[in-house]
C-alpha positions in Angstrom: -32.1 58.1 -5.5 -35.5 57.3 -8.0 -38.9 56.7 -7.0 -40.4 53.4 -7.0 -42.9 52.9 -9.6 -46.3 53.3 -8.7 -49.3 51.5 -9.6 -51.3 53.2 -12.1 -55.1 54.0 -11.6 -57.5 53.9 -8.8 -57.5 50.8 -7.1 -61.0 49.8 -5.7 -61.5 47.3 -3.0 -64.6 45.5 -1.8 -63.0 44.7 1.5 -61.0 46.0 4.2 -57.9 43.6 4.3 -56.2 42.7 7.8 -52.6 41.9 7.6 -50.6 40.2 10.5 -53.6 39.2 12.2 -55.9 42.3 11.3 -59.1 40.9 10.2 -61.5 42.4 7.4 -65.0 43.9 7.0 -67.3 44.5 4.1 -67.1 48.3 2.5 -70.0 50.7 2.4 -70.9 52.9 0.2 -69.6 56.8 0.4 -72.1 59.4 1.8 -72.1 63.2 1.6 -71.9 65.4 4.4 -74.8 67.3 5.7 -72.9 70.7 6.3 -72.5 72.9 2.8 -68.4 73.0 2.2 -66.7 76.7 3.4 -64.9 78.3 0.9 -61.0 78.8 1.7 -57.9 80.1 -0.4 -56.4 78.4 -3.1 -55.1 74.9 -3.0 -55.3 74.6 0.7 -52.8 72.3 2.0 -53.2 72.0 5.6 -56.1 72.2 8.3 -55.2 72.8 11.9 -58.4 72.9 14.7 -58.0 75.6 17.4 -59.6 78.1 19.4 -58.4 81.3 18.3 -61.1 84.1 19.8 -61.6 82.5 23.3 -65.2 81.6 22.9 -65.5 78.3 24.3 -66.0 77.2 20.0 -63.7 75.6 18.0 -62.0 77.5 15.3 -59.5 76.3 12.1 -56.7 77.8 10.6 -56.3 76.8 6.5 -52.6 77.0 4.9 -53.5 78.1 1.3 -50.6 76.9 -0.9 -51.4 79.2 -4.1 -52.9 82.3 -2.3 -50.0 82.4 0.1 -52.4 83.0 3.0 -54.0 81.3 5.9 -57.9 81.1 6.3 -58.9 82.0 9.7 -62.6 79.9 10.0 -64.4 81.1 13.6 -66.9 78.8 14.6 -70.6 79.9 15.4 -70.8 76.6 17.7 -73.6 75.2 15.3 -71.3 73.0 13.7 -71.8 74.5 10.1 -71.3 78.0 10.1 -68.0 79.7 10.0 -66.6 83.2 9.9 -64.0 83.2 7.2 -61.1 85.6 7.1 -57.5 85.6 5.9 -53.9 86.5 6.8 -50.8 86.8 4.6 -47.9 84.4 5.0 -44.8 83.7 2.8 -45.1 82.1 -0.6 -46.3 78.3 -0.9 -47.5 77.4 2.5 -47.9 73.7 2.8 -48.5 73.0 7.0 -49.3 74.6 9.7 -49.4 73.8 13.4 -50.6 75.7 16.8 -48.7 76.9 19.8 -48.4 79.6 22.3 -45.1 81.0 21.3 -45.3 84.2 22.8 -46.4 83.0 26.2 -49.6 84.9 26.7 -52.3 82.2 26.7 -53.7 82.6 23.3 -53.2 80.6 20.3 -50.2 81.4 17.8 -49.7 79.6 14.4 -46.5 78.2 12.6 -46.5 78.0 9.3 -44.1 76.3 6.8 -43.5 78.0 3.7 -42.2 76.2 0.7 -41.6 78.1 -2.2 -40.2 81.1 0.3 -38.1 78.6 2.5 -39.2 79.7 5.8 -41.4 79.3 8.6 -44.0 82.1 9.2 -45.0 83.2 13.2 -48.5 84.5 13.0 -49.2 85.9 16.8 -52.7 85.3 17.7 -54.5 88.2 19.9 -57.2 86.2 21.7 -59.9 87.9 19.3 -59.5 85.6 16.2 -57.1 88.4 14.5 -53.1 87.5 13.9 -50.2 89.5 13.7 -47.2 88.8 11.7 -43.8 88.3 14.1 -41.7 87.7 11.0 -40.8 84.7 9.4 -37.3 82.2 9.7 -35.3 81.6 6.8 -34.6 77.8 6.8 -33.4 75.1 4.2 -34.5 75.4 0.7 -38.2 74.2 0.9 -39.6 73.6 4.2 -42.9 71.3 3.9 -44.0 70.8 7.3 -43.9 71.6 10.7 -44.7 70.4 14.3 -44.7 71.9 17.9 -42.7 70.8 21.1 -40.7 71.7 23.9 -37.5 69.8 23.0 -34.9 71.4 25.4 -37.1 71.3 28.6 -37.2 74.8 29.3 -41.1 75.4 29.2 -41.0 77.4 26.1 -42.7 76.2 22.8 -40.3 75.0 19.8 -40.9 74.3 16.4 -39.8 71.6 14.0 -39.6 71.7 10.2 -39.0 69.2 7.7 -37.4 70.5 4.7 -38.0 68.1 1.6 -35.3 69.5 -1.0 -32.5 69.4 1.4 -33.4 66.3 3.0 -33.0 67.8 6.6 -35.2 68.8 9.7 -34.9 72.1 11.7 -35.2 72.7 15.3 -36.1 76.3 16.0 -35.8 76.7 20.1 -38.4 79.6 21.1 -37.5 82.0 23.7 -41.4 82.6 24.6 -41.5 86.0 23.0 -42.2 84.9 19.6 -38.4 84.7 18.5 -36.7 81.6 17.8 -32.7 82.9 18.5 -31.4 78.9 18.1 -32.0 76.7 14.7 -30.6 73.4 15.0 -30.1 71.3 11.8 -30.2 67.2 11.3 -29.6 65.0 8.6 -32.8 62.6 8.1 -33.6 60.4 4.7 -34.2 60.9 1.3 -37.4 63.1 0.7 -38.6 63.6 3.9 -42.3 64.7 4.3 -43.4 65.0 7.3 -42.7 64.7 11.7 -44.5 63.1 14.2 -43.7 64.2 18.0 -44.0 61.9 20.9 -41.7 60.2 23.9 -41.3 57.2 22.4 -38.7 55.8 25.0 -40.8 57.1 27.9 -37.6 59.2 29.3 -39.8 62.6 29.3 -37.6 64.0 26.6 -39.4 64.5 23.2 -38.7 62.3 20.3 -39.4 62.6 16.6 -40.3 60.4 14.0 -40.0 61.2 10.6 -41.5 59.7 7.2 -39.3 59.6 4.0 -40.9 59.7 1.0 -38.6 58.1 -1.2 -37.0 55.5 1.0 -40.1 54.2 2.2 -39.5 54.1 5.7 -39.4 56.1 8.8 -36.5 57.1 11.3 -37.1 57.5 14.8 -35.0 60.0 16.5 -34.7 60.2 20.4 -34.1 63.6 22.0 -31.6 64.5 24.5 -34.0 66.6 26.0 -31.2 69.4 24.9 -32.4 70.1 21.4 -30.6 67.4 20.0 -31.6 64.2 18.4 -30.1 60.7 17.8 -31.1 57.9 15.0 -32.7 55.3 17.2 -34.1 53.0 14.3 -35.3 52.8 10.9 -38.9 51.0 9.7 -40.1 50.1 6.5 -43.7 51.0 5.7 -45.6 51.1 2.5 -44.8 53.0 -0.8 -44.5 56.8 -0.8 -45.3 57.6 3.0 -46.7 61.3 3.4 -47.9 61.7 6.9 -46.8 60.4 10.0 -49.0 60.7 12.9 -48.0 60.4 16.9 -49.3 63.2 19.1 -49.3 66.9 19.4 -46.3 67.4 21.9 -47.4 67.1 25.4 -50.8 68.5 25.2 -50.3 71.9 24.7 -53.5 72.0 22.8 -55.1 69.9 25.9 -54.1 72.7 28.2 -55.5 75.4 26.3 -58.8 74.1 25.0 -59.2 70.7 26.8 -63.1 70.0 25.9 -63.2 71.4 22.6 -60.3 69.7 20.5 -59.1 66.3 21.5 -55.3 66.1 20.9 -54.7 62.2 21.0 -51.5 60.1 21.5 -52.3 57.1 19.4 -52.3 54.1 22.0 -54.5 51.0 20.0 -53.7 48.5 22.6 -54.0 50.6 25.3 -50.7 49.5 27.5 -49.6 53.3 28.2 -47.2 53.1 25.4 -47.0 55.3 22.1 -48.2 53.8 19.0 -47.4 55.1 15.3 -49.6 55.3 12.1 -47.5 56.3 8.9 -49.7 56.8 5.5 -48.5 55.3 2.7 -49.8 57.1 -0.4 -48.5 55.3 -3.0 -49.6 51.6 -2.1 -53.2 52.9 -0.6 -52.9 52.3 3.1 -51.5 53.0 6.2 -48.8 51.4 8.7 -49.5 50.6 12.2 -46.8 50.0 14.4 -47.1 48.7 18.3 -44.7 50.9 20.2 -42.3 48.9 22.6 -41.5 51.8 25.2 -38.0 51.9 24.5 -38.0 53.8 21.2 -38.8 51.1 18.7 -41.8 49.6 17.6 -43.1 46.4 16.7 -43.6 44.9 12.9 -46.0 47.1 10.7 -49.5 46.0 9.8 -50.7 47.6 7.1 -54.2 48.3 6.4 -56.1 49.5 3.6 -57.8 52.8 3.9 -60.6 52.5 1.3 -59.8 55.1 -0.9 -56.6 55.7 -3.0 -53.7 58.1 -2.5 -54.5 58.6 1.3 -53.0 61.8 2.1 -53.7 62.3 5.9 -55.2 60.8 8.9 -56.5 62.0 12.6 -57.2 59.3 15.5 -60.1 60.1 17.7 -62.9 57.7 19.6 -65.7 58.0 16.8 -68.2 55.7 18.4 -67.0 56.3 22.2 -66.2 52.7 23.2 -63.1 53.5 24.2 -61.2 52.3 21.5 -58.7 54.8 19.4 -60.5 54.8 15.4 -58.6 56.3 12.6 -60.0 58.8 10.0 -58.3 58.9 6.5 -58.4 61.5 3.7 -58.1 59.6 0.8 -57.0 62.5 -2.2 -57.2 59.9 -5.0 -60.9 59.4 -4.6 -62.3 62.3 -2.9 -63.7 60.8 0.2 -63.1 59.8 4.0 -62.9 57.1 5.4 -63.6 56.0 9.2 -61.8 52.7 10.3 -63.3 51.8 14.0 -60.8 50.2 16.5 -61.6 47.5 18.5 -58.3 47.0 20.1 -54.7 46.4 18.7 -54.2 46.4 15.4 -57.9 45.2 14.6 -60.2 47.8 12.9 -63.4 48.0 10.2 -64.4 50.3 7.9 -68.0 52.2 9.3 -68.6 54.5 6.4 -66.8 56.5 3.6 -68.1 60.1 2.7 -67.8 62.1 -0.6 -66.1 65.0 1.0 -64.8 67.1 -2.3 -62.2 67.1 -4.9 -58.5 66.7 -3.7 -58.7 66.4 0.2 -55.1 67.3 1.5 -55.7 67.4 5.2 -57.7 66.4 8.2 -58.5 68.1 11.7 -60.7 67.4 14.8 -63.1 69.1 17.1 -66.7 69.5 18.6 -67.8 72.0 16.4 -71.2 72.1 17.2 -70.4 71.4 20.9 -72.7 68.3 21.0 -69.7 65.9 23.1 -69.1 63.6 19.9 -65.9 64.3 17.6 -66.0 65.8 14.5 -64.2 66.1 11.5 -62.9 69.1 9.1 -61.4 67.9 5.7 -59.3 70.4 3.3 -60.2 69.8 -0.5 -57.8 71.6 -2.9 -60.2 71.9 -5.6 -64.0 71.1 -4.9 -66.4 69.4 -6.5 -69.4 71.3 -4.9 -71.1 73.5 -5.7 -68.4 74.7 -8.0 -64.6 74.5 -8.6 -63.2 75.9 -5.3 -61.4 74.9 -2.9 -63.1 74.4 0.5 -63.2 73.1 3.9 -65.7 70.2 4.3 -67.2 69.6 7.7 -68.6 65.8 8.9 -70.9 66.1 12.6 -70.5 62.9 14.0 -73.1 61.0 15.6 -71.1 59.5 18.0 -71.5 55.9 16.8 -68.7 55.8 14.2 -71.1 57.7 11.5 -71.2 61.3 10.7 -74.4 63.5 9.6 -75.6 62.7 6.1 -77.0 65.0 3.1 -80.6 64.2 3.0 
């Protein structure tokens, strides 16, 4: 199946367009972050926040696609300074997720390696160091991983998305760092990401798959035994590359609840999980309000004030009780912050020049001031020199972030 033709060039928008009752707000000029960029490996493709050395300060892990390693960034508590080391994984790492796969209370990492077609397991020592627990061969080119407990045995499992074979793989963990049982399920054409949640409120984990070539998402309902069945298909924009719903059932929040905020999207605050899909080809995001039965209301699409959005994360950046959205825009080298006022109404607060080719975004309180901060992985950097890096945006708790002066 061939990809739809995408409009060429960069689309510039002066206003945030609201579709289906979503209003508009005048865009702002881009700002530069106050923290200097942090050098990592070559072509970082994914970034996650964690707490890897048990010092109550948030850390970061970055999967570097072309240097075949993961950069570990241990935070100092000032928000801008990190101690950087690296650990080797397989070939072409594309995605990374945090879990506790051996049940020892320290955070581990799962890495999807596209070129070597496997998932690498890195077990944390609680001191910021990681050791390899081996790699699990799956499919032909896994590009995305997420963590859950799909068979309800209390052990963390992994779901991996294979964009070449058009499958997802469920890796059922045994709480020793091993995954002895693997299940495979067909999905759409060129699946790009997966989100974990409980969309029908039966206390069993479900999945949402973004299918890049089909311009849709699949909702797969879990049976609590590691099996999934298609519930429905929902159209989105062009080239959905990233779907966001949850971080499983709050594994991260249980480990460090005050530092990193795993958030279930619930934009209308009805207690039912909602969903965002990032549409890289149409320069927008699709917002779905959940019905609580595994289905969603009709999408409402929202421009991101940037070109080729690559990743999104949810927070409450102005602390008004409504969920907000931060988007990394790969084509325009910026991040946009959209402040929510309930339901599907959002307004652009500000944009930030974060570096060249931002690919992924994470959230934590890096300087421990009680405000949510952002970390963006840039595949190439415009400043201070051509090198892949991570940009840090320190939040002001009012929906803005500290700017370079």
